[in-house]
C-alpha positions in Angstrom: 0.0 0.0 0.0 1.4 3.4 -1.0 2.0 6.1 1.6 -0.1 9.3 1.7 1.4 11.8 -0.7 1.3 15.6 -0.1 1.8 16.5 -3.7 -0.4 17.2 -6.7 -1.4 14.5 -9.2 -3.0 14.4 -12.6 -6.8 13.6 -12.6 -7.5 9.9 -12.5 -9.5 10.4 -15.7 -6.2 10.2 -17.6 -5.6 6.6 -16.4 -8.4 5.3 -18.5 -6.5 6.5 -21.6 -3.7 4.1 -20.8 -5.6 0.8 -21.3 -6.5 -0.5 -24.7 -3.0 -0.3 -26.4 -0.6 -3.2 -26.7 2.9 -2.6 -25.4 5.9 -4.5 -24.2 5.0 -5.0 -20.6 8.6 -5.0 -19.4 8.8 -1.3 -20.4 5.6 -0.3 -18.5 7.1 2.7 -16.9 8.3 4.1 -20.2 4.8 3.5 -21.6 3.3 5.5 -18.7 5.7 8.4 -19.3 5.1 8.5 -23.1 1.3 8.6 -22.5 1.5 11.4 -20.0 3.6 13.4 -22.4 1.0 12.8 -25.1 -2.0 13.7 -23.0 -0.9 16.4 -20.7 2.4 18.1 -21.7 2.2 21.8 -22.0 3.8 22.1 -25.5 3.7 20.2 -28.7 6.6 17.8 -28.6 9.2 17.0 -31.2 9.1 13.2 -31.4 12.4 13.0 -33.2 14.0 15.0 -30.3 12.5 12.6 -27.8 13.8 9.6 -29.7 17.3 11.2 -29.8 17.1 12.0 -26.1 16.1 8.4 -25.3 19.1 7.1 -27.4 21.4 9.5 -25.5 20.1 8.0 -22.3 20.9 4.5 -23.5 24.5 5.5 -24.2 24.9 6.8 -20.6 24.2 3.4 -19.1 25.5 1.2 -22.0 28.5 3.1 -23.4 29.4 0.3 -25.8 26.2 0.9 -27.8 27.1 2.6 -31.0 24.6 5.2 -32.4 25.0 7.0 -35.7 22.8 9.7 -37.0 22.5 9.7 -40.8 20.8 12.5 -42.7 20.5 10.7 -46.0 18.5 8.7 -45.4 17.2 10.4 -42.3 17.7 7.5 -39.8 19.4 6.5 -36.6 21.5 3.4 -36.7 21.9 1.6 -33.4 24.5 -1.2 -33.1 24.9 -3.5 -30.1 27.6 -6.1 -30.6 26.9 -7.8 -34.0 23.3 -6.7 -34.0 22.1 -3.5 -35.7 18.8 -1.6 -35.7 17.7 1.2 -38.1 15.2 3.7 -36.9 13.6 6.0 -39.6 12.9 9.4 -38.0 10.3 10.1 -40.7 8.3 7.1 -39.5 7.6 8.8 -36.1 4.0 9.6 -36.9 2.8 9.5 -33.4 3.6 8.6 -29.8 2.9 4.9 -30.3 5.6 4.8 -33.0 8.0 6.6 -30.6 7.4 4.1 -27.9 7.8 1.2 -30.2 11.2 2.6 -31.4 12.5 3.1 -27.9 11.3 -0.3 -26.7 13.0 -2.0 -29.7 16.3 -0.3 -28.7 15.8 -1.4 -25.1 15.2 -5.0 -26.2 18.3 -4.9 -28.4 20.5 -3.6 -25.6 19.1 -6.3 -23.2 19.7 -9.0 -25.8 23.5 -8.6 -25.4 25.4 -9.5 -22.2 26.5 -7.9 -20.0 23.5 -5.5 -20.1 22.6 -2.8 -17.6 19.9 -3.6 -15.1 16.4 -3.3 -16.6 15.2 -0.5 -14.4 18.5 1.4 -14.9 18.1 1.1 -18.7 14.4 2.1 -18.7 15.0 5.1 -16.4 17.9 6.2 -18.6 15.7 6.2 -21.6 13.1 8.3 -19.8 15.7 10.7 -18.4 17.0 11.3 -21.9 13.5 12.0 -23.2 12.8 14.4 -20.4 16.2 16.2 -21.1 15.2 16.7 -24.8 11.6 17.7 -24.1 12.5 21.3 -24.4 11.1 22.1 -20.9 13.7 22.8 -18.1 11.1 22.3 -15.4 10.0 18.8 -16.3 11.9 16.1 -14.4 12.0 12.4 -13.8 12.7 11.1 -10.3 13.9 7.7 -9.3 11.9 6.1 -6.4 14.7 6.7 -3.9 14.9 10.4 -4.8 11.1 10.7 -5.0 10.7 9.2 -1.5 12.8 12.0 0.0 10.1 14.5 -1.2 7.2 12.6 0.3 6.0 13.8 3.7 3.6 11.4 5.5 4.0 13.4 8.7 5.6 10.6 10.7 9.2 11.8 10.5 10.7 15.2 11.1 12.6 16.2 8.0 15.4 18.7 7.7 17.7 20.3 5.1 21.1 21.8 4.8 20.1 25.3 3.8 21.2 25.3 0.1 19.3 26.7 -2.9 20.5 25.7 -6.3 20.4 26.6 -10.0 21.8 25.3 -13.2 24.3 27.6 -14.9 25.1 26.0 -18.3 26.2 22.5 -17.5 27.0 23.2 -13.9 24.9 23.1 -10.8 25.6 26.2 -8.7 24.8 27.4 -5.2 22.1 30.0 -5.7 21.7 31.0 -2.0 22.7 29.8 1.5 20.2 30.2 4.3 21.6 32.1 7.3 22.7 30.0 10.3 22.1 26.8 8.3 24.6 23.9 8.2 25.7 25.0 4.8 26.3 28.6 6.0 28.2 27.4 9.1 30.4 25.2 6.7 31.3 28.3 4.7 29.8 27.1 1.4 29.9 30.2 -0.9 27.1 31.5 -3.0 27.9 30.8 -6.7 30.0 27.8 -5.8 30.1 24.8 -8.2 28.3 21.8 -6.7 30.2 18.8 -8.0 28.9 15.8 -6.0 26.2 14.9 -3.6 26.7 11.7 -1.6 29.0 10.4 -4.3 26.7 11.2 -7.2 27.8 13.5 -10.0 25.7 16.7 -9.5 25.8 17.5 -13.3 23.6 14.4 -13.9 21.0 15.5 -11.4 18.1 17.9 -12.0 17.6 20.8 -9.6 14.7 18.9 -8.0 16.7 15.7 -7.6 19.6 17.6 -6.0 17.4 19.4 -3.6 15.7 16.1 -2.7 19.1 14.6 -1.8 19.8 17.7 0.4 16.8 16.8 2.5 16.7 14.0 5.1 16.0 12.9 8.6 17.2 15.4 11.2 20.5 14.4 12.7 21.6 12.4 9.7 24.2 13.8 7.3 25.0 14.1 3.6 28.4 14.8 2.0 28.6 17.5 -0.7 31.6 18.6 -2.8 31.7 22.3 -3.7 34.6 23.9 -5.6 36.6 20.7 -5.0 36.1 20.7 -1.2 34.2 18.1 0.7 31.6 19.2 3.3 29.8 16.8 5.6 26.5 18.5 6.4 23.9 17.4 9.0 20.2 17.8 8.2 18.7 20.5 10.5 15.1 21.7 11.0 14.0 24.0 8.2 13.7 27.7 9.0 10.0 28.6 8.9 10.5 32.3 8.8 9.2 33.7 5.5 8.7 37.5 6.1 11.3 40.1 7.0 10.4 43.7 7.8 12.4 46.9 7.8 10.8 49.7 10.0 9.6 52.7 8.0 12.0 55.4 6.9 10.2 58.6 6.3 7.0 56.6 6.2 8.3 54.0 3.6 8.7 50.4 4.8 10.2 47.3 3.2 8.5 43.9 3.5 10.5 41.0 2.2 8.5 37.9 1.4 11.0 35.0 1.3 8.4 32.5 -0.2 4.7 32.0 -0.6 4.2 29.0 1.7 0.9 28.4 3.5 -0.2 31.3 5.6 1.9 34.0 3.8 -1.1 36.1 2.8 -2.5 36.2 6.3 0.9 37.1 7.8 1.5 39.8 5.2 -1.8 41.5 6.1 -1.0 41.3 9.8 2.4 42.9 9.2 0.8 45.6 7.0 -1.8 46.4 9.8 1.0 46.8 12.4 3.0 49.1 10.0 -0.1 51.2 9.3 -0.7 51.6 13.0 2.7 53.1 13.7 3.0 56.8 14.6 3.0 58.8 11.4 1.3 55.9 9.4 2.6 54.3 6.3 3.3 56.5 3.2 4.7 53.8 0.9 5.7 50.1 0.6 8.7 48.4 -1.0 7.6 44.8 -1.6 10.8 42.8 -1.8 10.5 39.6 -3.8 14.2 39.0 -4.4 15.4 35.4 -3.8 11.7 34.3 -3.6 11.3 31.0 -5.4 7.5 31.0 -5.2 5.0 28.6 -3.4 1.2 28.6 -3.4 -0.7 30.5 -6.0 -3.5 31.1 -3.5 -1.1 32.9 -1.1 0.2 35.1 -3.9 -3.4 35.9 -4.9 -4.1 36.9 -1.3 -1.1 39.3 -1.2 -2.1 40.9 -4.5 -5.7 41.2 -3.3 -4.6 43.3 -0.4 -3.0 45.8 -2.7 -5.5 46.2 -5.6 -9.0 47.3 -6.1 -10.2 43.8 -7.0 -10.1 41.8 -10.2 -8.1 39.2 -12.0 -4.8 38.1 -10.6 -3.6 35.3 -12.9 -4.9 32.9 -15.6 -3.9 29.3 -16.0 -4.0 27.9 -19.5 -3.7 24.1 -19.8 -2.0 22.0 -22.5 -3.1 22.9 -26.0 -5.4 25.7 -24.6 -8.1 23.1 -23.7 -8.9 24.8 -20.4 -8.5 28.2 -18.7 -8.8 28.9 -15.0 -8.7 32.3 -13.4 -7.7 33.4 -9.9 -9.3 36.6 -8.8 -9.5 38.9 -5.8 -13.3 39.6 -5.4 -13.2 42.8 -3.5 -11.0 45.9 -3.1 -8.0 45.5 -0.8 -7.2 47.8 2.2 -4.0 49.1 0.7 -5.2 49.6 -2.9 -4.0 53.2 -2.9 -0.7 52.8 -1.0 2.3 53.9 -3.2 4.2 50.7 -4.1 7.4 49.5 -5.6 8.6 45.9 -6.1 12.2 44.6 -5.9 13.1 41.6 -8.2 16.1 39.6 -9.2 16.9 36.5 -11.2 15.8 34.4 -8.3 12.3 35.8 -8.2 10.3 32.9 -9.7 6.9 31.3 -10.1 4.3 32.9 -7.7 6.7 35.8 -7.2 6.3 36.5 -10.9 2.6 36.1 -10.7 2.5 38.8 -8.0 4.8 41.1 -10.0 2.8 41.0 -13.2 -0.5 41.2 -11.5 0.4 44.4 -9.6 2.0 45.9 -12.7 -1.0 45.1 -14.9 -3.3 46.7 -12.3 -1.1 49.9 -12.5 -0.1 49.5 -8.8 3.6 49.1 -8.9 6.9 49.7 -10.7 9.5 46.9 -10.7 13.0 47.7 -9.7 16.1 45.4 -9.9 16.8 42.6 -12.3 14.9 40.4 -14.8 13.0 37.5 -13.1 13.7 33.8 -13.6 10.8 33.1 -16.0 9.2 30.0 -14.4 5.7 30.4 -15.6 4.6 26.8 -15.9 2.0 24.8 -14.0 3.3 21.5 -12.9 2.0 18.2 -11.5 3.9 15.3 -9.9 2.7 12.0 -11.2 3.6 8.8 -9.2 4.4 6.0 -11.6 3.7 2.3 -11.1 7.3 1.4 -10.2 7.5 4.0 -7.5 9.3 6.6 -9.5 7.7 9.9 -10.5 7.4 12.4 -13.3 7.2 16.1 -12.6 5.4 17.3 -15.7 4.6 20.9 -17.0 0.9 20.9 -17.9 0.0 24.5 -18.3 1.2 28.1 -18.3 0.5 31.2 -16.2 -0.6 34.5 -17.8 -1.0 37.9 -16.2 -4.3 39.8 -16.1 -3.5 41.5 -19.4 -2.4 38.2 -21.0 1.4 38.5 -20.7 3.2 35.1 -20.3 5.4 34.5 -17.2 7.7 31.9 -18.8 9.8 34.5 -20.6 10.8 36.3 -17.4 9.8 39.9 -16.4 11.9 42.9 -17.3 12.0 45.5 -14.5 10.7 49.0 -15.1 14.0 50.3 -13.6 17.0 48.0 -14.1 19.4 48.2 -11.2 22.3 45.7 -10.8 23.6 44.8 -7.4 26.1 42.1 -6.3 24.7 41.9 -2.8 27.7 43.6 -1.3 27.6 47.0 0.5 24.7 49.4 0.3 21.5 47.9 -1.1 21.3 50.2 -4.2 18.2 48.4 -5.5 16.3 49.2 -2.3 17.6 52.8 -2.3 16.3 53.2 -5.9 12.9 51.8 -5.0 12.6 54.2 -2.0 13.7 57.1 -4.1 11.0 56.2 -6.7 8.3 56.3 -4.0 9.5 59.6 -2.7 9.0 61.4 -6.0 
C-alpha cells in the first residue's frame, strides 16, 4: 500500500487512456511516461528529439552501444555487438511509433550481455526523453529520490540550507540560508556543486539535487563544492518567511521569502501593524528577491490586499483546452498605497505572478533585475514502479495576458552584487519619494 502523498497529481481520468493499447509489458514505466507526455504536456513535442534523447540516455548506461545519425536517409543506426537496428525518423508519426522505437532499442540492448539492469536502462531512456523535451522544469525522479520528497507526517525532515540553480552544464549554489549547516560550513554563493553523496551533480536535475539535500534530522550528507568536501547534517528548516524593515520617512520594506501556506495572512498582519505606527505608512517596498514561489492562493491573497479587486492570474492548460482564473473579489485595504517591487533573477513562479498582476493593475513599478521566468503549472505523477514524473501541464498568464515563462523585465533596471549598500532598495525608495 502506498503512503499518503502531499503532492499534486493528474486527474485519474487520464488513467483510462492508458488501457487498450498493446505494449511491451517489461517497459511499462516508459509506456506511462510516453502517454503522460502525449495527453498532458504543455507544449507540442518534437518526437524526433524525444527519440534522440532516449538514445542518449541509453548511451549513458550502455556506453558500448554505437549510435549513428545519418541525414541521408534520415535515420538513426543503433548497433549493439553484432546486431544492428535502423530507426527511420520520418516514421515517427505518433507517440505509439516513438514508444515502439524506444522499446526496440531497449530490447536490443538487453539481448546482449552484459547489459545494464532493466530499471536502470528504462529510467535512462526516460531521463533522456525528459532532457530533450524542451522544458527545463519537467523532471524524472527515481523512487529513492522521490521518496525523499514525500511527507507522511511521521518523520521530522530537515535540510542543509542550500538553494541551487543550473548555470550552463554546472549546478551552482544560488543561495545559502543564514545559520544553516551550509552557512556554518562556509559554502559560498555561486560555488560549483560537484557531487552529492558520491553522485555527479551534473547528472541531477535541480529537484533531484534538492531532494538529496533533505533528510531525517541528525543524519548527514556529503557534498563537494569547488573541490572541497563538506559533511552536512540535516537541520530543522527555518519557517520564517517574512522580514520587515521599519519605515524610513514613512516607507517600509516587507521582504517575502516565499509563498508558503499562511503567507497572505501574515502579510496582512504585518501591514496592519505598520499602518498603526505613529505617522502611518506612506509607501511600501515589496521585496521579492530570492523568492522561489510557493502557493498561488497565497500570492493571490497578497495581491488582493494591494489592488481594487479583479483578475490576478490565468492558467491555460495544454493545447489551450482549459483556462482557469484566480481573482480577488473585493478591493484591498492598501489599494492606494504607493508601491514598488524589488526583483532579481531568483524571483520565480508565484513571485512573478504577483509582480505582473500588480504591474498590470497599475499598482507598482518593478526595480532590480529580470526575473527567472518559471511560468509553468506542474503536477507530480507517481508511476507504477514508485518513480515519479514532474510534468509541466499549463502556463500562467498575467491579467492582461502576458506570459510569465519569458521572465519579467523591471521598469527600472538596477544591478547589485549583494555587497555593501543595497542600491536596489535605495532606488525603490527614491522612486516612491518622487
